[in-house]
TORBAVO-806264 format. One line per field, with one value per residue: residue number from 1; x negated, y, z negated of N, C-alpha, C, O in turn. Coordinates in Angstrom, 2 decimals. Layout:
torba NUM,... .
n_px X,... .
n_py Y,... .
n_pz Z,... .
ca_px X,... .
ca_py Y,... .
ca_pz Z,... .
c_px X,... .
c_py Y,... .
c_pz Z,... .
o_px X,... .
o_py Y,... .
o_pz Z,... .
***
This chain:
torba 1,2,3,4,5,6,7,8,9,10,11,12,13,14,15,16,17,18,19,20,21,22,23,24,25,26,27,28,29,30,31,32,33,34,35,36,37,38,39,40,41,42,43,44,45,46,47,48,49,50,51,52,53,54,55,56,57,58,59,60,61,62,63,64,65,66,67,68,69,70,71,72,73,74,75,76,77,78,79,80,81,82,83,84,85,86,87,88,89,90,91,92,93,94,95,96,97,98,99,100,101,102,103,104,105,106,107,108,109,110,111,112,113,114,115,116,117,118,119,120,121,122,123,124,125,126,127,128,129,130,131,132,133,134,135 .
n_px 32.84,31.23,31.02,27.79,25.17,23.56,25.20,25.78,24.19,23.23,23.68,21.32,19.28,15.69,12.89,11.10,12.14,14.20,13.66,12.36,14.68,16.11,14.71,14.54,17.30,17.28,15.83,16.86,18.87,17.55,15.55,12.70,9.17,6.93,4.70,2.25,-0.12,0.76,2.67,0.31,-0.60,1.08,0.97,-1.75,-0.98,0.61,-0.92,-2.75,-0.44,-0.11,-2.90,-3.05,-1.14,-2.30,-4.63,-3.15,-2.26,0.67,3.02,5.74,5.66,3.57,4.82,6.69,4.93,3.70,5.79,6.45,4.37,4.59,6.86,6.18,4.12,5.29,7.23,5.53,4.58,6.45,7.27,5.09,5.78,5.27,5.56,6.21,6.13,4.76,2.42,1.24,1.32,-0.68,-3.09,-3.05,-3.80,-6.11,-7.58,-7.21,-8.73,-11.46,-11.86,-11.95,-14.17,-16.01,-15.93,-16.98,-19.34,-20.54,-20.00,-21.76,-24.21,-24.15,-22.39,-19.56,-16.86,-16.22,-18.16,-19.58,-20.84,-18.89,-20.53,-22.01,-20.13,-18.52,-20.96,-21.22,-18.47,-19.02,-20.68,-19.57,-17.45,-18.93,-20.34,-17.61,-16.74,-18.94,-18.43 .
n_py -7.90,-10.19,-10.00,-8.87,-10.18,-8.24,-6.25,-5.81,-4.36,-1.28,1.97,4.40,3.49,3.82,3.75,1.81,0.29,-0.59,-2.24,-4.32,-5.41,-5.79,-8.17,-9.76,-10.56,-11.86,-14.01,-15.52,-16.59,-18.63,-17.14,-16.75,-16.46,-19.31,-19.45,-17.39,-16.97,-17.12,-14.99,-13.12,-13.75,-12.19,-9.90,-9.40,-9.45,-7.11,-5.38,-5.18,-4.28,-1.75,-0.91,-1.09,1.19,3.31,3.43,4.06,6.52,7.03,8.64,7.92,5.33,4.58,5.52,3.28,1.32,1.50,1.44,-0.85,-2.52,-1.66,-2.67,-5.34,-5.48,-5.00,-7.07,-9.22,-8.56,-8.82,-11.46,-12.55,-11.71,-9.16,-6.00,-3.60,-0.76,-0.47,-1.43,0.39,2.75,1.90,2.06,4.60,5.83,4.66,5.95,8.43,8.75,7.64,9.77,12.16,11.24,11.53,14.50,15.46,14.29,15.73,18.45,18.30,18.63,21.12,21.57,21.06,19.40,20.38,21.00,19.07,16.20,13.41,11.16,11.33,11.75,9.23,7.74,8.45,7.84,5.20,4.53,5.56,3.74,1.13,1.76,2.09,-0.36,-1.89,-1.24 .
n_pz 11.85,9.34,6.08,4.43,2.37,1.93,1.36,-0.99,-1.99,-4.10,-2.81,-1.97,-3.24,-4.17,-1.74,-2.09,-4.14,-2.82,-0.62,-2.15,-3.34,-1.19,0.14,-1.90,-2.23,0.30,0.23,-1.95,-0.47,0.99,2.92,3.34,2.56,2.92,1.40,-0.40,1.34,3.98,4.31,4.07,6.56,8.16,7.24,8.28,11.12,11.09,10.78,12.94,14.62,13.92,14.20,17.05,17.37,16.48,18.34,20.40,19.75,19.17,17.84,16.86,17.01,15.04,12.85,12.71,12.41,10.16,8.24,8.63,7.65,5.15,4.39,3.91,2.51,0.12,0.15,-0.46,-2.87,-4.37,-4.05,-5.45,-8.04,-8.75,-9.43,-6.67,-6.73,-9.42,-8.62,-6.89,-8.56,-10.36,-8.14,-7.75,-10.39,-10.38,-8.29,-8.95,-10.82,-10.32,-8.27,-9.74,-11.35,-9.25,-8.47,-11.08,-11.22,-8.91,-10.14,-11.82,-10.80,-9.79,-7.34,-5.44,-3.91,-1.73,1.72,1.25,3.00,4.93,4.85,2.40,0.54,0.85,0.13,-2.53,-3.59,-3.56,-5.54,-8.07,-7.88,-8.34,-10.90,-12.37,-12.44,-13.58,-16.21 .
ca_px 31.59,31.19,30.27,26.32,24.67,22.94,26.12,25.71,22.68,23.39,23.36,20.74,17.95,14.42,12.63,10.25,13.33,15.45,12.79,12.45,15.85,16.41,13.82,15.05,18.58,17.53,15.07,17.79,19.54,16.26,15.33,11.49,8.08,6.95,3.86,1.54,-1.10,1.60,2.40,-0.91,-0.89,2.22,0.30,-2.83,-0.07,1.40,-2.20,-3.05,0.20,-0.79,-4.02,-2.81,-0.30,-3.14,-4.80,-2.06,-1.71,1.86,3.56,6.69,5.14,2.61,5.79,7.37,4.28,3.21,6.93,6.53,3.31,4.80,7.61,5.63,3.33,6.27,7.88,4.33,4.32,8.07,6.44,4.12,5.92,4.56,6.52,5.03,6.00,3.53,0.87,1.14,1.08,-2.13,-3.87,-2.86,-4.59,-7.68,-8.04,-7.58,-9.93,-12.70,-12.12,-12.36,-15.89,-16.64,-15.84,-17.67,-20.84,-21.14,-20.24,-23.08,-25.49,-23.63,-21.86,-18.29,-16.56,-16.13,-19.28,-19.93,-20.54,-18.46,-21.20,-22.33,-18.85,-18.48,-21.73,-20.89,-17.33,-19.08,-21.46,-18.58,-16.94,-19.98,-20.26,-16.68,-16.72,-19.76,-17.92 .
ca_py -8.42,-10.59,-9.08,-9.16,-10.26,-6.97,-5.20,-5.41,-3.41,0.06,3.00,5.40,2.98,4.62,2.95,0.49,-0.62,-1.13,-3.08,-5.32,-5.69,-6.63,-8.89,-10.63,-11.37,-12.50,-14.92,-15.96,-17.73,-19.04,-16.67,-16.10,-17.16,-20.57,-19.13,-16.16,-16.96,-17.02,-13.44,-12.63,-13.67,-11.40,-8.42,-8.80,-9.02,-5.62,-4.25,-5.16,-3.49,-0.50,-0.34,-0.83,2.42,4.23,3.68,4.93,7.54,7.17,9.02,6.87,3.73,4.70,5.47,2.14,0.01,1.85,1.18,-2.40,-2.80,-1.09,-3.64,-6.72,-5.62,-4.74,-8.57,-10.05,-8.15,-9.36,-13.18,-13.00,-11.51,-8.09,-4.62,-3.09,0.75,-0.41,-1.81,1.56,3.63,1.51,2.43,6.03,6.09,4.33,6.65,9.66,8.20,7.69,11.17,13.05,11.39,12.17,15.88,15.35,14.20,16.85,19.69,18.23,19.29,22.52,21.08,20.85,18.38,21.04,21.06,17.48,15.59,12.20,9.92,11.89,11.67,7.62,6.81,8.83,6.85,3.51,4.81,5.63,2.53,0.21,2.20,1.64,-2.20,-2.67,-1.46 .
ca_pz 11.30,8.01,5.18,4.40,1.36,1.60,1.14,-2.53,-2.81,-4.25,-2.09,-2.46,-4.00,-3.82,-0.71,-2.60,-4.62,-1.96,-0.18,-2.71,-3.51,0.01,0.40,-3.15,-1.86,1.32,-0.55,-2.61,0.79,1.51,4.17,2.92,3.17,2.05,0.39,-0.09,2.77,5.16,4.06,4.17,8.01,8.20,6.97,9.39,12.07,11.02,10.76,14.36,15.28,13.38,14.95,18.28,17.77,16.08,19.34,21.36,19.33,19.08,16.34,16.44,16.64,13.96,11.73,12.68,11.80,8.48,7.49,8.49,6.69,3.38,3.53,4.20,0.91,-1.21,-0.28,-1.05,-4.28,-4.91,-4.02,-6.53,-9.25,-9.23,-8.89,-5.66,-7.54,-10.55,-8.05,-6.31,-9.58,-10.55,-7.11,-8.09,-11.41,-10.26,-7.32,-9.51,-11.80,-9.28,-7.65,-10.73,-11.58,-8.29,-8.83,-12.24,-10.92,-8.32,-10.79,-13.18,-9.73,-9.59,-6.46,-5.30,-2.81,-0.07,1.97,1.28,4.40,4.74,4.35,0.92,-0.31,0.87,-1.13,-4.35,-4.17,-4.02,-6.85,-8.86,-8.11,-9.11,-12.19,-13.15,-12.43,-14.78,-17.62 .
c_px 32.01,30.64,28.63,25.96,24.06,23.96,26.11,24.67,23.35,23.00,22.27,19.44,16.57,14.03,12.05,11.50,14.32,15.09,12.85,13.61,16.26,15.89,14.54,16.22,18.61,16.61,15.83,18.62,18.69,15.66,13.69,10.47,7.74,5.70,2.98,0.29,-0.14,2.21,1.33,-0.98,0.02,1.38,-1.09,-1.80,0.52,0.32,-2.83,-2.14,-0.06,-2.05,-3.83,-1.96,-1.16,-4.01,-4.32,-1.72,0.20,2.68,4.70,6.61,4.42,3.87,6.40,6.53,3.74,4.84,7.08,5.41,3.57,5.58,7.13,4.97,4.39,7.07,6.58,4.50,5.41,7.44,5.85,4.14,5.59,5.55,5.51,4.91,4.72,2.41,0.54,0.47,-0.36,-2.98,-3.95,-3.70,-5.70,-8.05,-8.44,-8.84,-11.67,-12.99,-12.38,-13.71,-16.73,-16.99,-17.08,-19.27,-21.30,-21.01,-21.40,-24.37,-25.04,-23.25,-20.44,-17.95,-16.85,-17.92,-19.90,-20.29,-19.74,-19.30,-21.74,-20.85,-18.43,-19.67,-21.48,-19.35,-17.97,-20.19,-20.33,-17.86,-17.57,-19.94,-19.21,-16.32,-17.59,-19.27,-17.06 .
c_py -9.05,-10.15,-9.82,-9.40,-9.07,-6.03,-4.80,-4.87,-2.05,0.99,3.86,5.19,3.87,3.33,1.65,-0.47,-1.19,-2.23,-4.35,-5.89,-6.50,-7.89,-10.22,-11.49,-11.97,-13.67,-16.07,-16.86,-18.43,-18.47,-15.96,-17.07,-18.36,-20.26,-17.70,-15.98,-16.77,-15.60,-12.82,-12.36,-12.54,-9.84,-8.26,-8.58,-7.56,-4.93,-4.35,-4.10,-1.95,-0.10,-0.03,0.56,3.28,4.63,4.40,6.10,7.91,7.03,7.91,5.51,3.44,4.43,3.93,1.26,0.28,1.51,-0.53,-3.19,-2.75,-2.23,-5.09,-6.55,-5.71,-6.36,-9.54,-9.54,-8.91,-10.95,-13.64,-12.33,-9.94,-6.93,-3.71,-1.21,0.69,-0.74,-0.44,2.88,3.49,2.05,3.76,6.35,5.85,5.04,8.01,9.47,8.54,9.30,12.25,12.72,11.81,13.89,16.08,15.38,15.04,18.39,19.45,18.67,20.38,22.54,20.84,20.09,19.15,20.96,19.85,16.72,13.84,11.06,10.25,11.61,9.65,7.40,7.26,8.29,5.66,3.69,4.72,4.63,1.32,0.72,1.87,0.13,-2.64,-2.25,-2.18 .
c_pz 9.87,7.19,4.73,2.86,0.93,1.11,-0.38,-3.24,-2.94,-3.12,-2.58,-3.20,-3.54,-2.71,-1.03,-3.33,-3.68,-1.16,-0.65,-3.09,-2.18,0.25,-0.85,-2.46,-0.56,1.10,-1.33,-1.37,1.52,2.67,3.33,3.04,2.30,0.93,0.52,0.94,3.90,5.20,4.32,5.74,8.61,7.97,8.06,10.66,12.26,11.05,12.20,15.11,14.92,14.34,16.69,18.70,17.48,17.53,20.47,21.30,19.22,17.84,16.06,16.09,15.44,12.85,11.67,11.92,10.46,7.97,7.51,7.49,5.45,2.95,3.54,2.92,-0.21,-1.00,-0.72,-2.64,-4.96,-4.99,-5.18,-8.02,-9.74,-8.65,-7.96,-6.36,-8.64,-9.85,-7.52,-7.15,-10.10,-9.68,-7.40,-8.90,-11.13,-9.19,-8.02,-10.34,-11.43,-8.75,-8.48,-11.31,-10.39,-8.11,-10.08,-11.87,-9.88,-8.98,-11.37,-12.21,-9.66,-7.92,-6.27,-4.03,-1.50,0.21,2.16,2.57,4.14,4.34,3.26,0.11,-0.28,-0.17,-2.38,-4.52,-4.35,-5.32,-7.94,-9.13,-8.59,-10.45,-13.15,-13.40,-13.42,-16.17,-18.27 .
o_px 32.96,29.49,28.39,26.61,23.98,23.59,26.38,24.31,24.01,21.96,22.31,18.69,16.60,14.61,12.35,11.72,15.09,15.91,13.22,13.53,16.66,16.69,14.90,16.18,19.62,16.69,15.51,18.93,19.01,15.21,13.66,10.64,8.16,5.72,3.09,-0.15,-0.58,2.21,1.49,-1.27,-0.40,1.41,-1.39,-1.84,0.82,0.46,-3.50,-2.57,-0.18,-2.09,-4.29,-1.95,-1.03,-4.13,-4.91,-1.14,0.72,2.97,4.57,7.20,4.52,3.94,6.57,6.96,3.38,4.73,7.63,5.60,3.04,5.45,7.87,5.18,4.30,7.51,6.80,4.52,5.23,7.19,5.99,3.25,5.66,6.18,4.42,3.85,3.87,1.33,-0.62,-0.39,-1.13,-3.87,-5.09,-4.53,-6.55,-9.23,-9.51,-9.82,-12.58,-14.08,-12.97,-14.42,-17.85,-18.05,-18.01,-20.12,-22.53,-21.66,-22.17,-25.42,-26.00,-23.76,-20.03,-18.75,-17.47,-18.77,-20.65,-19.34,-20.10,-18.90,-22.20,-20.85,-18.13,-19.39,-21.51,-18.96,-17.58,-20.37,-20.29,-17.52,-16.91,-19.39,-19.42,-15.75,-17.28,-19.64,-16.94 .
o_py -8.57,-9.79,-11.02,-8.69,-8.80,-5.05,-3.69,-4.84,-1.64,0.74,4.05,6.05,4.55,2.24,0.60,-1.66,-2.13,-3.12,-5.32,-7.11,-7.66,-8.75,-11.35,-12.69,-12.54,-14.47,-17.26,-18.01,-18.85,-19.26,-14.84,-18.21,-18.46,-20.73,-17.00,-14.87,-16.09,-15.07,-11.77,-11.27,-11.98,-8.88,-7.18,-7.47,-7.02,-3.75,-3.37,-3.27,-1.10,0.88,0.90,1.03,4.30,5.80,5.12,6.77,9.03,6.08,7.10,4.81,2.37,3.43,3.42,0.55,-0.63,1.23,-1.25,-4.18,-3.49,-2.81,-5.95,-7.45,-6.38,-6.86,-10.60,-10.40,-9.54,-11.47,-14.71,-12.28,-9.59,-7.01,-3.23,-0.57,1.57,-0.41,-0.10,3.68,4.44,2.68,4.21,7.17,6.66,4.75,8.60,10.21,9.21,9.88,13.24,13.63,12.32,14.37,16.85,16.22,15.18,19.35,20.41,19.02,21.03,23.42,20.21,20.15,18.75,20.90,19.60,16.97,13.17,10.14,9.20,11.21,8.98,6.91,6.48,8.30,4.96,2.69,3.72,4.37,0.49,-0.04,1.51,-0.37,-3.60,-2.85,-2.06 .
o_pz 9.26,7.47,4.72,2.08,-0.27,0.46,-0.84,-4.42,-1.99,-2.51,-3.80,-3.65,-2.52,-2.71,-0.47,-3.10,-3.87,-0.91,0.00,-3.18,-2.18,0.61,-0.54,-2.20,-0.16,2.03,-1.33,-1.71,2.64,3.49,2.83,3.46,1.15,-0.21,1.53,1.23,4.83,6.31,4.94,6.24,9.63,8.74,8.57,11.20,13.32,11.36,12.53,15.91,15.79,15.09,17.36,19.84,18.15,17.88,21.27,22.15,19.22,17.12,15.13,15.28,14.83,12.14,10.56,11.01,9.71,6.78,6.68,6.79,4.62,1.87,3.09,2.10,-1.24,-2.03,-1.32,-3.52,-6.00,-6.08,-5.77,-8.87,-10.92,-7.60,-8.29,-6.43,-8.72,-10.35,-7.77,-6.79,-10.27,-10.26,-7.29,-8.51,-11.49,-8.95,-7.88,-10.31,-11.90,-8.82,-8.05,-11.75,-10.45,-7.72,-9.89,-12.15,-9.84,-8.55,-11.46,-12.73,-9.25,-7.22,-7.24,-3.10,-0.52,-0.67,3.10,3.31,3.18,3.62,2.78,-1.05,-1.27,-1.27,-3.33,-5.69,-5.29,-6.03,-8.66,-10.29,-9.21,-11.25,-14.31,-14.37,-14.13,-17.18,-19.49 .
***
């Protein structure tokens, strides 16, 4: 077999970085999406495949489709000049901030997260999210 442009990638890269570098190398030789909207269509396609795997309760297919979705999202971030790891880090920070605000709000009422209904937690999440966006 001929050498691949992917042979230049270092072994042992973390998965998000490996995905980004693979996609960047492929793009360098013209294997890329024409625009972000085309990539969003691929995201929708992968979401449909993930929904199908969830519906079938097929663990192997779920793992594959979640991986495919991560891969296309990393590619979209790369295409837009964003770091997927940084985007995920910011999402984690936002989740933590909102979750802690939920805990605080419940604590102020003498309550805890445990024992709350999913509906009550979802309503509180939405309240915290709205409050955060108003700031």
